[in-house]
C-alpha positions as CSV (number, residue, x, y, z in Angstrom):
1,X,0.1,-33.2,6.3
2,X,3.0,-33.1,3.8
3,X,6.5,-34.0,4.9
4,X,9.0,-31.3,5.5
5,X,11.0,-30.3,2.4
6,X,14.3,-32.2,1.8
7,X,16.4,-29.3,3.1
8,X,14.2,-29.0,6.2
9,X,14.3,-32.8,6.9
10,X,18.1,-32.7,6.5
11,X,18.5,-29.9,8.9
12,X,16.1,-31.3,11.5
13,X,18.0,-34.6,11.4
14,X,21.3,-32.9,12.0
15,X,19.9,-30.7,14.8
16,X,18.7,-33.6,16.8
17,X,15.0,-33.2,16.2
18,X,13.5,-36.6,15.2
19,X,10.2,-36.3,13.5
20,X,7.6,-38.8,14.6
21,X,5.0,-39.6,17.2
22,X,7.6,-40.9,19.6
23,X,8.8,-37.4,20.6
24,X,5.4,-35.8,21.0
25,X,4.5,-35.0,24.7
26,X,1.4,-32.9,24.3
27,X,1.5,-31.8,27.9
28,X,-0.7,-29.1,29.2
29,X,0.5,-27.1,32.2
30,X,-1.6,-27.6,35.3
31,X,-2.7,-24.8,37.6
32,X,0.3,-25.1,39.8
33,X,2.9,-26.6,37.5
34,X,5.9,-24.6,36.5
35,X,6.0,-23.6,32.8
36,X,9.4,-23.8,31.2
37,X,9.9,-21.7,28.1
38,X,12.6,-21.8,25.4
39,X,13.5,-18.6,23.5
40,X,14.3,-19.2,19.8
41,X,16.1,-16.2,18.3
42,X,17.5,-13.8,20.9
43,X,17.9,-10.4,19.1
44,X,16.5,-7.1,20.1
45,X,12.8,-8.0,20.1
46,X,13.5,-11.1,22.1
47,X,15.1,-9.0,24.8
48,X,11.8,-7.2,25.4
49,X,10.1,-10.6,25.7
50,X,12.7,-11.8,28.2
51,X,12.0,-8.7,30.3
52,X,8.3,-9.3,30.1
53,X,8.6,-12.9,31.1
54,X,10.9,-12.0,34.0
55,X,8.3,-9.5,35.3
56,X,5.7,-12.2,35.1
57,X,7.8,-15.1,36.5
58,X,6.4,-15.2,40.1
59,X,2.8,-14.4,39.3
60,X,2.6,-17.1,36.6
61,X,5.2,-19.6,37.9
62,X,7.4,-19.7,34.8
63,X,11.1,-19.8,33.9
64,X,13.1,-19.4,30.8
65,X,14.9,-22.8,30.6
66,X,16.6,-22.6,27.2
67,X,17.9,-20.0,24.7
68,X,18.7,-20.6,21.1
69,X,20.5,-18.4,18.6
70,X,22.7,-19.1,15.7
71,X,25.0,-16.1,16.5
72,X,27.1,-16.9,19.6
73,X,27.4,-13.3,21.0
74,X,23.6,-13.0,21.0
75,X,23.1,-16.4,22.5
76,X,25.6,-16.0,25.3
77,X,24.6,-12.5,26.3
78,X,20.9,-13.6,26.4
79,X,21.8,-16.6,28.5
80,X,23.6,-14.4,30.9
81,X,20.7,-12.0,31.1
82,X,18.3,-14.9,31.7
83,X,20.5,-16.2,34.5
84,X,20.5,-12.8,36.1
85,X,16.7,-12.4,35.9
86,X,15.7,-16.0,36.8
87,X,18.6,-17.1,39.0
88,X,19.3,-20.2,36.9
89,X,21.5,-20.9,33.9
90,X,19.4,-21.8,30.8
91,X,20.3,-24.5,28.3
92,X,22.1,-23.0,25.3
93,X,22.2,-24.1,21.7
94,X,22.3,-22.8,18.1
95,X,19.9,-25.5,16.9
96,X,16.2,-25.0,17.6
97,X,15.6,-28.8,17.3
98,X,17.6,-29.3,20.5
99,X,15.2,-27.0,22.3
100,X,12.1,-28.7,20.9
101,X,13.4,-32.2,21.7
102,X,13.7,-31.4,25.4
103,X,11.1,-32.9,27.8
104,X,11.6,-30.0,30.2
105,X,10.4,-27.3,27.6
106,X,6.7,-26.7,27.6
107,X,6.5,-23.8,25.2
108,X,8.7,-21.7,22.9
109,X,8.9,-18.0,21.9
110,X,9.9,-17.7,18.3
111,X,11.7,-14.4,17.5
112,X,13.7,-15.3,14.4
113,X,13.8,-13.5,11.0
114,X,10.5,-13.8,9.2
115,X,11.3,-16.8,7.0
116,X,11.7,-19.1,10.0
117,X,8.6,-18.1,12.0
118,X,6.1,-20.7,10.7
119,X,8.6,-23.5,9.8
120,X,9.9,-23.6,13.4
121,X,6.4,-23.2,14.7
122,X,5.2,-26.2,12.7
123,X,8.0,-28.3,14.3
124,X,7.2,-27.0,17.7
125,X,3.5,-27.9,17.3
126,X,4.5,-31.4,16.1
127,X,6.7,-31.6,19.3
128,X,3.7,-30.8,21.5
129,X,4.8,-27.3,22.5
130,X,2.7,-24.2,22.9
131,X,4.0,-21.2,20.9
132,X,4.4,-17.5,21.0
133,X,5.3,-16.4,17.5
134,X,6.3,-13.0,16.2
135,X,4.7,-11.4,13.2
136,X,4.2,-11.8,10.3
137,X,3.1,-15.3,11.3
138,X,3.8,-16.8,7.8
139,X,5.3,-16.0,4.4
140,X,3.3,-18.7,2.6
141,X,-0.3,-19.7,2.7
142,X,0.6,-23.4,2.6
143,X,2.6,-23.2,5.8
144,X,0.0,-21.0,7.5
145,X,-2.6,-23.6,6.7
146,X,-0.4,-26.4,8.1
147,X,0.3,-24.5,11.3
148,X,-3.4,-23.7,11.9
149,X,-4.5,-27.3,11.3
150,X,-1.8,-28.6,13.6
151,X,-2.7,-26.2,16.3
152,X,-6.3,-27.3,16.3
153,X,-5.5,-31.0,15.9
154,X,-3.0,-31.1,18.7
155,X,-4.9,-28.6,21.0
156,X,-2.0,-26.2,21.2
157,X,-2.0,-22.6,22.4
158,X,-0.5,-20.2,19.9
159,X,-0.3,-16.4,20.5
160,X,0.9,-14.2,17.6
161,X,2.8,-11.1,18.4
162,X,0.2,-8.6,17.1
163,X,-0.1,-6.7,20.3
164,X,-2.8,-4.3,19.2
165,X,-5.3,-7.1,20.0
166,X,-4.4,-6.5,23.7
167,X,-4.8,-2.7,23.4
168,X,-8.0,-1.1,24.7
169,X,-8.3,1.6,22.0
170,X,-8.7,-1.0,19.2
171,X,-11.4,-2.8,21.2
172,X,-13.1,0.5,21.8
173,X,-12.9,1.3,18.1
174,X,-14.5,-2.1,17.3
175,X,-17.4,-1.4,19.6
176,X,-17.9,2.1,18.3
177,X,-18.0,0.9,14.7
178,X,-20.2,-2.1,15.5
179,X,-22.7,0.3,17.0
180,X,-22.9,2.0,13.6
181,X,-21.9,5.4,15.0
182,X,-20.0,6.1,11.8
183,X,-22.7,4.6,9.6
184,X,-21.4,2.3,6.9
185,X,-17.6,2.3,6.8
186,X,-16.3,2.1,3.2
187,X,-12.6,3.0,3.7
188,X,-9.8,2.7,6.2
189,X,-6.7,4.7,5.4
190,X,-3.4,4.0,7.2
191,X,0.3,4.8,6.8
192,X,3.6,4.4,8.5
193,X,6.5,6.6,7.5
194,X,10.0,7.3,8.8
195,X,13.1,8.8,7.4
196,X,16.1,7.2,8.9
197,X,17.9,3.8,8.3
198,X,16.7,2.0,11.4
199,X,17.5,-1.3,9.6
200,X,21.2,-0.5,9.2
201,X,22.6,-2.7,12.0
202,X,26.3,-2.9,12.4
203,X,27.7,-6.2,11.1
204,X,31.4,-5.5,11.4
205,X,31.5,-7.8,14.6
206,X,29.5,-10.6,13.0
207,X,32.2,-13.1,11.9
208,X,31.7,-16.6,10.4
209,X,33.3,-18.5,13.3
210,X,30.6,-17.1,15.6
211,X,27.7,-18.1,13.4
212,X,26.1,-21.5,12.9
213,X,25.4,-20.6,9.3
214,X,23.8,-24.0,8.3
215,X,21.3,-23.5,11.2
216,X,20.5,-20.0,10.0
217,X,19.8,-21.1,6.4
218,X,18.0,-24.3,7.5
219,X,15.2,-24.0,4.9
220,X,16.8,-21.4,2.6
221,X,19.1,-21.7,-0.4
222,X,22.6,-22.6,0.7
223,X,24.6,-19.5,0.1
224,X,28.1,-18.4,1.3
225,X,28.3,-16.7,4.7
226,X,27.2,-13.1,4.5
227,X,26.8,-11.1,7.8
228,X,24.3,-8.8,6.1
229,X,21.9,-11.6,5.7
230,X,22.0,-12.1,9.4
231,X,22.1,-8.5,10.7
232,X,20.1,-6.7,7.9
233,X,17.9,-9.6,6.9
234,X,14.9,-7.2,6.5
235,X,16.4,-6.1,3.1
236,X,16.4,-9.5,1.3
237,X,13.8,-11.6,-0.4
238,X,15.2,-14.9,0.9
239,X,14.4,-13.6,4.5
240,X,11.1,-11.7,4.2
241,X,8.4,-10.6,1.8
242,X,9.3,-6.9,2.5
243,X,7.3,-4.0,3.8
244,X,4.0,-5.9,3.6
245,X,5.0,-8.6,6.1
246,X,7.3,-6.4,8.2
247,X,4.9,-3.5,8.7
248,X,1.5,-3.9,7.2
249,X,0.9,-6.9,9.4
250,X,0.0,-4.8,12.5
251,X,-2.2,-2.4,10.6
252,X,-4.1,-4.9,8.6
253,X,-4.7,-7.0,11.7
254,X,-6.0,-3.9,13.4
255,X,-8.4,-3.4,10.5
256,X,-9.6,-7.0,10.9
257,X,-10.1,-6.4,14.6
258,X,-12.1,-3.1,14.4
259,X,-14.2,-4.2,11.5
260,X,-14.8,-7.8,12.5
261,X,-13.3,-8.9,9.2
262,X,-11.3,-12.1,8.5
263,X,-10.1,-12.5,4.9
264,X,-9.9,-10.0,2.0
265,X,-11.5,-10.5,-1.4
266,X,-8.5,-9.1,-3.4
267,X,-5.4,-7.0,-3.2
268,X,-3.3,-4.8,-5.5
269,X,0.0,-3.1,-4.7
270,X,2.7,-0.8,-6.1
271,X,6.0,0.5,-5.0
272,X,9.6,1.0,-5.8
273,X,13.1,1.6,-4.5
274,X,13.4,5.3,-4.8
275,X,16.0,6.5,-2.2
276,X,17.9,3.8,-0.4
277,X,20.5,2.4,-2.8
278,X,22.0,0.1,-0.2
279,X,21.7,-3.3,-1.9
280,X,18.2,-3.9,-0.7
281,X,15.9,-6.2,-2.7
282,X,12.7,-4.7,-1.3
283,X,11.0,-1.4,-1.9
284,X,11.5,1.7,0.2
285,X,8.0,3.0,-0.7
286,X,5.0,0.7,-0.8
287,X,1.3,1.2,-1.4
288,X,-1.5,-1.5,-1.1
289,X,-5.2,-1.5,-1.6
290,X,-7.1,-4.4,0.0
291,X,-10.8,-5.0,-0.8
292,X,-13.1,-6.7,1.8
293,X,-16.4,-8.5,1.5
294,X,-17.9,-6.3,4.3
295,X,-17.8,-3.5,1.7
296,X,-14.7,-1.4,2.5
297,X,-11.3,-0.7,1.1
298,X,-8.2,-0.8,3.2
299,X,-5.6,1.7,1.9
300,X,-2.1,1.4,3.4
301,X,1.2,3.0,2.4
302,X,4.6,3.1,3.9
303,X,7.6,5.3,3.1
304,X,11.1,4.8,4.4
305,X,12.0,8.1,2.6
306,X,10.0,10.8,4.4
307,X,8.6,10.8,8.0
308,X,5.4,12.8,7.3
309,X,1.9,11.2,7.0
310,X,1.6,8.5,9.7
311,X,-2.1,8.1,10.4
312,X,-5.0,5.6,10.9
313,X,-8.4,6.9,9.9
314,X,-11.7,5.1,9.5
315,X,-14.2,6.7,7.1
316,X,-17.9,6.2,7.3
317,X,-21.1,7.8,6.0
318,X,-21.5,9.8,9.2
319,X,-18.0,10.9,9.8
320,X,-14.4,9.9,10.5
321,X,-12.6,8.2,13.3
322,X,-8.9,9.0,13.9
323,X,-7.2,6.1,15.8
324,X,-4.0,8.0,16.2
325,X,-5.6,10.4,18.7
326,X,-8.8,8.4,19.3
327,X,-11.1,11.2,18.2
328,X,-14.1,11.1,15.9
329,X,-16.1,13.8,14.2
330,X,-18.7,14.5,11.5
331,X,-16.0,15.6,9.1
332,X,-16.8,14.0,5.8
333,X,-20.2,12.8,7.0
334,X,-23.5,13.0,5.1
335,X,-25.1,16.4,5.7
336,X,-27.6,16.1,8.6
337,X,-26.3,12.8,9.7
338,X,-22.8,13.8,11.0
339,X,-21.7,12.1,14.2
340,X,-21.2,14.5,17.1
341,X,-17.5,15.0,17.8
342,X,-16.0,13.1,20.7
343,X,-13.2,11.0,21.9
344,X,-13.0,7.2,22.2
345,X,-12.5,5.6,25.6
346,X,-9.0,4.3,25.8
347,X,-10.2,1.1,27.3
348,X,-8.0,-1.1,29.4
349,X,-4.8,-2.5,27.9
350,X,-4.1,-6.1,28.5
351,X,-0.8,-7.8,28.9
352,X,-0.1,-9.8,25.6
353,X,2.5,-12.1,27.1
354,X,0.5,-12.7,30.3
355,X,-2.6,-13.6,28.2
356,X,-0.6,-16.3,26.5
357,X,0.6,-17.7,29.8
358,X,-2.9,-17.7,31.3
359,X,-4.2,-19.5,28.2
360,X,-1.5,-22.2,28.5
361,X,-3.1,-23.1,31.8
362,X,-6.7,-22.7,30.9
363,X,-6.3,-24.1,27.3
364,X,-8.4,-21.3,26.0
365,X,-7.6,-19.4,22.8
366,X,-5.5,-16.3,23.4
367,X,-6.5,-12.8,22.2
368,X,-4.1,-13.1,19.1
369,X,-4.9,-16.7,18.4
370,X,-3.4,-18.4,15.4
371,X,-6.6,-18.0,13.5
372,X,-6.0,-14.2,13.4
373,X,-2.4,-14.8,12.5
374,X,-3.6,-16.9,9.5
375,X,-5.9,-14.0,8.5
376,X,-3.2,-11.4,8.6
377,X,-0.8,-13.7,6.8
378,X,-3.2,-14.2,3.9
379,X,-3.6,-10.4,3.5
380,X,0.1,-9.5,3.7
381,X,1.0,-12.4,1.4
382,X,-1.6,-11.2,-1.1
383,X,-0.2,-7.7,-1.0
384,X,3.4,-8.9,-1.4
385,X,2.5,-11.1,-4.3
386,X,0.5,-8.3,-6.0
387,X,3.6,-6.1,-5.8
388,X,5.9,-8.9,-7.1
389,X,3.7,-10.0,-10.0
390,X,2.0,-6.7,-10.9
391,X,-1.4,-8.6,-10.8
392,X,-4.4,-8.4,-8.6
393,X,-4.4,-11.2,-6.2
394,X,-7.6,-13.0,-4.9
395,X,-8.3,-15.4,-2.0
396,X,-10.3,-18.6,-2.3
397,X,-11.7,-19.2,1.2
398,X,-12.9,-22.7,0.5
399,X,-9.6,-24.0,-0.9
400,X,-7.5,-21.6,1.3
401,X,-5.3,-20.5,-1.6
402,X,-4.2,-17.2,-3.3
403,X,-4.5,-16.8,-7.0
404,X,-4.2,-14.0,-9.6
405,X,-7.3,-12.7,-11.3
């Protein structure tokens, strides 16, 4: 395993996280031991996780023992909420290394901007912690490879926040397709569209004295304080790879799930910034085509400029499955072989967070194991690189690398 980059090493040293075998605990929670969790990044998505963990605290014998956020108002309000829900003040810090260095933390939930997901996860795995990490799991294949290898080497439990893997309808779709009810599936078509600036968070109250700016930029270029990079990070290349990672992650992971696929052969993409002239560095319309060795094409588009067209359809020789309303029919099927119209069973939804907690005790792999996170990372990185370079991107499974060709 390679050493952290100089900028990452410098930040980790200043944040109190000493790299090396001496800090690794590699504990696994026993059947009756209390699991203590640290929350890293306490924005809006984290609030949902805090509520979920609070709901599960008695059944799973857990507590949130630490909260970490670089922005003081977020950190303090989250700590107050944790105290209300769990009856105990959590440890507070702006430096994630101080959470990872604590012996009383068994696991962490990483809910930071995209660029920090895997780098923090790698440090958590080295520190012997189990991890729940939000999607997209990684923005680089190299870091995804390192995290996957560390997880297996250190016997850690990693759950990725691709919740569709806990939803019954996607498992039902997998069974339906595997039974060849649709015949050979050659295409999946999906889109997400909306037409309002949901990313336009207010930053007027985000002032420099309330932000640990060095902690926020820990592995990014050192730039002057800019509240937009913290509050509207979705718009900037230094923070995310754009629509591919932010949105396609869920839909491509669902395709992997229903088709039993893992890695694409190739990807192409196109898009542009056609409407939102708000300083963004990413497109507001994006279209990707991903080719799979199982013999199908995944077609996904997203528009931030018009709210029509959201769908998820699976197209086979015998008909079409619509996963928005869970119906299937012989529409488009070969004459005489059309599937009889019907509706998928909804199946039973699982609890994504509870599954992670259960697996921390059993040491089994969770439903959205890091292996699946690695797979969706490869696909979304390929699509983002195809858009950036204008070239078709391919994946070498043996060398675990992406290349143009």
